[in-house]
C-alpha positions as CSV (number, residue, x, y, z in Angstrom):
1,M,-96.2,-32.1,63.7
2,T,-96.1,-28.4,63.1
3,A,-92.8,-26.9,62.0
4,T,-91.4,-24.0,63.9
5,A,-89.0,-21.3,63.0
6,T,-86.2,-23.0,64.8
7,D,-86.6,-26.0,62.5
8,F,-85.3,-23.8,59.7
9,F,-83.1,-21.3,61.5
10,T,-80.7,-21.3,64.4
11,R,-78.6,-18.7,66.2
12,A,-74.8,-18.3,66.3
13,F,-72.5,-16.0,68.1
14,L,-69.0,-14.9,67.1
15,D,-66.3,-13.4,69.3
16,G,-62.5,-13.0,69.5
17,M,-60.1,-11.0,67.3
18,L,-58.0,-11.1,64.2
19,E,-54.7,-9.2,64.3
20,G,-51.4,-8.8,62.7
21,P,-49.1,-6.5,60.7
22,V,-50.7,-4.3,58.0
23,P,-49.9,-6.0,54.7
24,P,-47.0,-4.4,52.7
25,I,-49.2,-3.7,49.7
26,E,-50.5,-0.6,48.0
27,D,-53.7,0.9,49.6
28,A,-53.5,-1.7,52.4
29,D,-55.9,0.2,54.6
30,R,-58.5,0.3,51.9
31,H,-58.2,-3.5,51.4
32,L,-58.7,-4.1,55.1
33,R,-61.8,-1.9,55.2
34,E,-63.2,-3.6,52.1
35,W,-62.8,-7.0,53.8
36,V,-64.7,-5.7,56.8
37,E,-67.5,-4.7,54.4
38,F,-67.4,-8.1,52.8
39,A,-67.6,-9.8,56.1
40,S,-70.6,-7.7,57.1
41,S,-72.3,-8.7,53.8
42,S,-72.0,-12.3,55.0
43,G,-73.5,-11.4,58.4
44,L,-70.2,-11.3,60.3
45,E,-69.5,-7.9,62.0
46,F,-66.0,-6.8,62.8
47,E,-64.6,-3.5,64.1
48,L,-61.3,-2.5,62.4
49,T,-58.5,-0.7,64.2
50,I,-55.3,0.3,62.5
51,D,-52.5,1.4,64.8
52,G,-49.3,2.3,62.9
53,P,-47.9,-0.9,61.3
54,S,-50.5,-3.2,63.0
55,F,-54.2,-3.9,62.7
56,S,-56.8,-5.6,64.7
57,M,-60.4,-6.7,64.0
58,L,-62.7,-7.3,66.9
59,A,-65.7,-9.6,66.3
60,A,-69.1,-8.2,67.4
61,N,-70.7,-10.7,69.8
62,S,-74.2,-10.3,68.5
63,P,-76.5,-13.1,67.3
64,V,-76.4,-14.2,63.7
65,V,-79.4,-16.0,62.3
66,V,-78.2,-19.0,60.4
67,P,-80.3,-21.4,58.2
68,S,-80.4,-24.8,59.8
69,R,-79.0,-26.5,56.8
70,E,-75.9,-24.2,56.6
71,N,-72.6,-25.0,58.2
72,F,-71.9,-21.7,60.0
73,A,-68.2,-22.7,60.6
74,D,-67.7,-22.9,56.8
75,R,-69.0,-19.4,56.3
76,V,-66.6,-18.0,59.0
77,Q,-63.6,-20.0,57.6
78,Q,-64.2,-18.9,54.1
79,C,-64.5,-15.3,55.2
80,I,-61.2,-15.4,57.1
81,E,-59.5,-17.0,54.1
82,Q,-60.6,-14.1,52.0
83,L,-58.8,-11.8,54.4
84,L,-55.6,-13.9,54.1
85,N,-55.8,-13.4,50.3
86,V,-55.0,-9.7,50.9
87,F,-51.6,-10.7,52.2
88,P,-48.6,-12.0,50.3
89,E,-48.4,-15.7,50.6
90,D,-45.3,-15.7,52.8
91,L,-46.9,-13.3,55.3
92,R,-50.2,-15.0,55.8
93,G,-48.9,-16.9,58.8
94,S,-48.3,-13.6,60.6
95,V,-52.0,-13.1,61.1
96,S,-53.2,-14.4,64.5
97,S,-56.8,-15.4,65.4
98,T,-58.6,-15.9,68.6
99,V,-62.0,-16.0,66.7
100,R,-64.4,-18.5,68.0
101,S,-68.1,-19.2,67.4
102,R,-71.0,-20.7,69.4
103,E,-73.9,-22.2,67.4
104,E,-77.1,-23.6,68.9
105,R,-77.9,-27.0,67.3
106,G,-80.9,-28.7,68.8
107,D,-80.1,-29.9,72.3
108,Q,-76.4,-29.2,71.8
109,E,-74.1,-26.2,71.3
110,V,-71.3,-26.3,68.7
111,Q,-68.2,-24.5,69.8
112,T,-65.6,-23.8,67.1
113,V,-62.2,-22.1,67.1
114,Y,-60.5,-20.7,63.9
115,L,-56.7,-20.9,63.9
116,V,-54.6,-19.1,61.2
117,T,-51.5,-20.9,60.1
118,A,-49.1,-20.5,57.1
119,E,-51.2,-23.2,55.3
120,G,-54.5,-21.3,55.9
121,V,-57.4,-21.5,58.4
122,K,-57.7,-24.5,60.6
123,V,-61.1,-25.2,62.2
124,K,-61.6,-27.2,65.4
125,A,-65.1,-27.9,66.7
126,R,-66.7,-29.7,69.6
127,H,-70.3,-30.5,70.6
128,V,-71.2,-29.8,74.2
129,D,-74.4,-30.0,76.3
130,P,-75.8,-26.7,77.3
131,A,-75.0,-25.5,80.9
132,E,-78.8,-25.2,81.6
133,E,-81.8,-26.9,80.2
134,K,-82.9,-25.3,76.9
135,A,-86.3,-23.6,77.0
136,D,-88.9,-24.5,74.5
137,R,-87.9,-23.1,71.1
138,S,-91.3,-22.9,69.5
139,F,-92.8,-19.5,68.7
140,S,-95.3,-19.5,71.6
141,L,-96.5,-16.3,73.1
142,R,-93.9,-16.7,75.8
143,S,-90.9,-17.2,73.4
144,L,-92.2,-14.5,71.1
145,K,-91.0,-11.8,73.5
146,Q,-87.5,-13.2,73.2
147,Y,-87.5,-12.9,69.4
148,M,-89.5,-9.7,69.2
149,P,-86.5,-7.3,68.7
150,L,-85.2,-9.6,66.0
151,A,-88.6,-9.7,64.3
152,I,-88.9,-5.9,64.4
153,F,-85.5,-5.6,62.9
154,G,-86.4,-8.0,60.2
155,V,-89.5,-6.1,59.3
156,V,-87.6,-2.8,59.1
157,L,-84.9,-4.4,57.0
158,L,-87.6,-5.7,54.6
159,V,-89.2,-2.3,54.3
160,V,-85.8,-0.7,53.5
161,F,-85.0,-3.4,51.0
162,V,-88.3,-3.1,49.1
163,G,-87.8,0.7,49.0
164,S,-84.3,0.4,47.7
165,L,-85.5,-1.7,44.7
166,F,-86.7,1.5,43.2
167,V,-83.3,3.1,43.5
168,L,-80.6,0.3,43.2
169,D,-80.0,-2.3,40.5
170,Y,-79.2,-5.2,42.7
171,S,-78.2,-7.4,39.8
172,E,-75.4,-4.9,39.0
173,V,-74.4,-4.5,42.6
174,W,-74.1,-8.3,43.0
175,S,-72.2,-8.6,39.8
176,R,-69.6,-6.0,41.0
177,L,-69.3,-7.6,44.4
178,Q,-68.9,-11.1,42.9
179,S,-66.3,-10.1,40.4
180,K,-64.3,-8.4,43.2
181,Y,-64.2,-11.3,45.6
182,E,-64.5,-14.4,43.4
183,L,-61.6,-16.8,43.3
184,R,-59.5,-15.8,40.4
185,T,-57.3,-17.8,38.1
186,A,-55.4,-16.8,35.0
187,D,-58.0,-18.7,32.9
188,R,-60.6,-16.1,33.5
189,Y,-58.7,-13.5,31.5
190,E,-58.8,-13.4,27.7
191,I,-55.7,-12.3,25.8
192,D,-56.0,-10.2,22.6
193,L,-52.7,-9.6,20.8
194,R,-53.8,-9.4,17.2
195,P,-52.3,-5.9,16.6
196,V,-48.8,-7.2,17.5
197,S,-49.1,-10.9,16.8
198,R,-46.6,-10.8,13.9
199,Y,-43.7,-10.2,16.4
200,V,-44.8,-11.7,19.7
201,D,-46.8,-14.7,21.0
202,L,-48.2,-14.6,24.6
203,E,-49.0,-17.4,27.0
204,K,-50.7,-17.0,30.4
205,K,-48.7,-18.5,33.3
206,G,-50.8,-17.7,36.3
207,L,-51.5,-15.0,39.0
208,E,-48.9,-13.7,41.4
209,R,-49.6,-11.1,44.0
210,G,-52.3,-9.3,42.1
211,H,-50.6,-9.5,38.7
212,L,-51.4,-11.6,35.6
213,V,-48.1,-13.3,34.7
214,V,-47.6,-13.7,30.9
215,E,-44.7,-15.2,29.0
216,A,-43.9,-13.3,25.8
217,R,-42.1,-15.2,23.0
218,R,-40.7,-13.7,19.8
219,T,-42.1,-15.1,16.6
220,E,-40.2,-16.1,13.4
221,H,-40.8,-12.6,12.1
222,Y,-39.0,-10.9,15.0
223,P,-35.6,-9.8,13.7
224,T,-32.6,-11.2,15.5
225,T,-29.9,-10.1,13.1
226,V,-28.9,-6.8,11.5
227,E,-29.9,-8.1,8.1
228,G,-33.2,-9.4,9.4
229,Y,-33.9,-6.1,11.1
230,Q,-33.3,-4.2,7.9
231,T,-35.5,-6.5,5.9
232,E,-38.4,-6.3,8.3
233,R,-38.1,-2.5,8.6
234,E,-38.3,-2.2,4.8
235,R,-41.3,-4.5,4.7
236,A,-43.1,-2.5,7.4
237,R,-42.3,0.9,5.9
238,G,-43.4,-0.4,2.5
239,S,-46.7,-1.7,3.7
240,D,-49.9,0.1,2.8
241,E,-51.2,-0.7,6.3
242,L,-50.2,1.8,9.0
243,P,-50.7,-0.7,11.9
244,H,-47.9,-2.8,10.4
245,L,-45.4,0.0,10.7
246,L,-46.7,1.0,14.2
247,A,-46.4,-2.6,15.4
248,F,-42.8,-2.8,14.2
249,E,-41.7,0.5,15.7
250,K,-43.4,-0.3,19.1
251,V,-42.3,-3.9,19.6
252,V,-39.0,-4.1,17.7
253,I,-37.6,-0.6,18.0
254,D,-39.1,0.7,21.3
255,G,-39.1,-2.8,22.8
256,S,-42.5,-2.3,24.6
257,L,-46.1,-3.3,24.5
258,K,-49.1,-1.2,25.4
259,Y,-52.0,-3.0,27.1
260,A,-55.6,-2.1,28.0
261,L,-57.8,-3.9,30.6
262,L,-61.4,-4.3,29.4
263,D,-64.6,-5.5,31.2
264,R,-67.2,-7.9,29.7
265,E,-68.8,-5.1,27.8
266,G,-65.5,-4.0,26.2
267,K,-65.2,-0.8,28.3
268,V,-61.6,0.2,29.0
269,L,-60.9,0.1,32.8
270,A,-57.1,1.0,32.7
271,E,-54.2,1.3,30.3
272,G,-50.4,0.8,30.7
273,E,-47.2,-0.3,29.1
274,V,-44.7,-3.1,29.7
275,S,-41.2,-3.7,28.4
276,V,-40.3,-6.6,26.1
277,R,-36.8,-5.3,25.2
278,N,-35.3,-8.6,26.5
279,L,-36.6,-10.3,23.3
280,A,-33.8,-8.6,21.4
281,E,-31.4,-11.0,23.2
282,N,-33.7,-13.8,24.5
283,E,-36.3,-16.0,22.9
284,K,-38.8,-15.3,25.7
285,T,-39.4,-12.9,28.6
286,T,-41.9,-12.5,31.4
287,I,-44.3,-9.6,31.8
288,R,-46.7,-8.8,34.6
289,I,-50.0,-7.0,34.2
290,P,-51.6,-5.5,37.4
291,V,-55.2,-6.7,37.5
292,R,-56.0,-6.7,41.3
293,E,-57.1,-3.0,41.3
294,H,-59.6,-3.7,38.4
295,P,-61.6,-6.8,39.5
296,R,-64.0,-6.5,36.6
297,T,-61.3,-7.1,34.0
298,K,-62.2,-9.9,31.6
299,K,-59.9,-9.2,28.7
300,V,-56.3,-7.9,28.3
301,R,-55.7,-6.3,24.9
302,F,-52.1,-5.7,23.7
303,G,-51.2,-3.3,21.0
304,F,-49.1,-0.3,20.0
């Protein structure tokens, strides 16, 4: 039996709307537009409208070619969940969804709705018989007319892609896109505190609203008495190594730490400063490093 294109691919249609309040975060409009671009890269087209404090995203009811082995509903669900990650956790339930999909599967049609709740995206699907008898799906001369526009579009897209290979480094583009939208945990970030390790020890605690949460603890060398302060100050000033003095003045006297965000090649993406002044009175304190705006960050280096 000869295999046909419909043995490997099927069609799906998406309609409905996502809407809710604009998230109360910095550059919220940009984050929403980036999600629309991300959805488009997954074959899901949405039209974004921002009206004051509210937004809406209307799904384009155009056919999506889906590999037969793929669960199209999973693709849509994961894409909507990426949008919810833009929102603070306590506001995700404020997003409403009327998005639904129709997918042709053999002699049946799979109809799926996607509901947004405070716990995430809930998917409900049902299999129904088509309203009319399906036509023969093989690529005969008769059915070829139906798929001709899609075939022409595919040829044009292939030509554009081949031509772009001479201009774009797709491995770099994919790496940037993947690093921006991949699921992040605190474990992906490496901590380097060697320049100030005499006075503080750092432990990653997790991610919270785009910030890497780190617990800073004072070491046995961090002075907690006047006598200890004087002794450590003389030790630092008498050292032949300038970094020893700089670390003492920055951490103990100024009560702060400088940090730099680095990518996998060691390039500095951003720099900043956080306070650890609470260590003068407490054994530990919590600091937060903003990493959301720099998705290529692999290492956080602390120093003076």
